[in-house]
N, C-alpha and C positions, 0 to 999 in steps of 0.2 A: 558138771559142765566143763571144767578144766580138763578132765580126762578125755572128753569127746573132742575138744579143740586140739589137744596134743596128739590124739590119735589121727585126726584129720590132717594136721600138718605133717605128721610122720608119714602117712600114706601118700600125701602129695609129694613129699620129698623123694620117696621111693619111686613113684611113677615118673617124676621129672628125671631122676637119675637113670631110669630104664630108657626113657625116650632119648636122652642125651647119648646113652650107650649105643642105641640103634643108629642115630644120625652121625655119630663120630666115626671117621675112618680108622682111628686108633693105630697109628703107625709111628715108627721110631724116626724115620727120615735120616738114617745114618748113611752118608755118602761113602762108599767103599774106596773112593779114589781121592777124596779131599775132606779132611776132618773139620775144616772151618768154612762151612757154607752158611749163607744167609738167604732166606726167601726174599725174592723181589716180586712185587706185583701180587695180584689176588690169586686165589685158588680157582681153577676151572673144574667143571664136573662133566664126566661122560655119563650119558643117560641112555637107558633102554626103555622106551615108552616114557613113563613118568618116574621111573626108578633110577636113582643114582647108582652106578656100578663101578665107577673109578674116579679118582682125583688126579688132577694134573697141576704141577707147580713148577716154577722156575726159580733157580737159585744162582747166586754168584759166590765165587770163592776160588782160591788158588789161581787167580788171574784168568778165570774161564766162566762161561755160563753153563748151567746144567739144567736139564729137564728131568722131571721125575713123575712117573705114573704109578699110582698105587691102586690095586684092584680090591674093592671092598669085600669084606668077609661074606656078606649076604649073597653077592654074585658068586664068589668062589664056592660057597656051600651048595648053591642051587645049580651049578653048571659042571657036571662031571665029565662032559665031553671036552674036546680040544678047545682051548682058548689061549690067545697070545696078547701080551701087552707090549707097547712100544713107546719110546720117548725120543724127542728131538728138539732142536732149537730152530725156530722159524725166523728168517730174516727176509728182507725185501728181495734177496737173491734166490730164495727158496728154502728148503728144509736142509739143515746141516746137523751133523752129529746124530743122525738117526740110528737108534739101536733098539732091537727087539730082544725080549727075554725068551726063555724056553717055555715050553708048554706048562701051564699052571704056575708060572712064576708070579708071585703076588706083587712085587715091586720091581721097577726097571728104572735105573739111572742111565742117562745118556753118558757118553764117554768124556764129555767136556769140550766145549767149543770156544775157540779163540775169537769171541765176538763181543767183548766188553765195549768196544768202540762203536758198535752198531745198535740199532733199535731191534729188539728181539722179543719173541713170545716163546713160552714153553708150550710144546705141542705133545699131546698124548693120544694114543689110539689103542682100542681094544677090539679084537676080532674073535668071534666064536662061531661055532657051527650054527648057522641060521641068522647071524647078525653081526653088526659092527657098529662102533661109535667112535667119535673123536671129539676133542676139545682143545682149545688154546687159551692160555692165560692172556691177560691184558698186555699190551705192548709196553716195554720199558726201554728208555733210551738213556 
């Protein structure tokens, strides 16, 4: 009986680990322009149908706000055609610091917006042949 329970627990752990691996975007989030960034607000998700295809986050650091878009591996593996990801900071005045990566670039950091004194949202967009999606984080003041 002990062997059966241990086997069941082991199998459950493997299944849960695999499921977590599927759900996790698994990215490093290393800002190339500011080494000390902190995420502010919640993560937003770009979806295609019911499938999550990218994550959008907002960070602060180096006296700026930063938007970050990460394209999930499942989307990257299933879309060999052209696709572009973009990131920007959304304020009441509109979209600032909007930057797009090159074709098939899996992560895009905005250039850094001087908006720490404003209420902001991180904004991300993903466009591909046949579709597009966008998402914004919650507002942070």
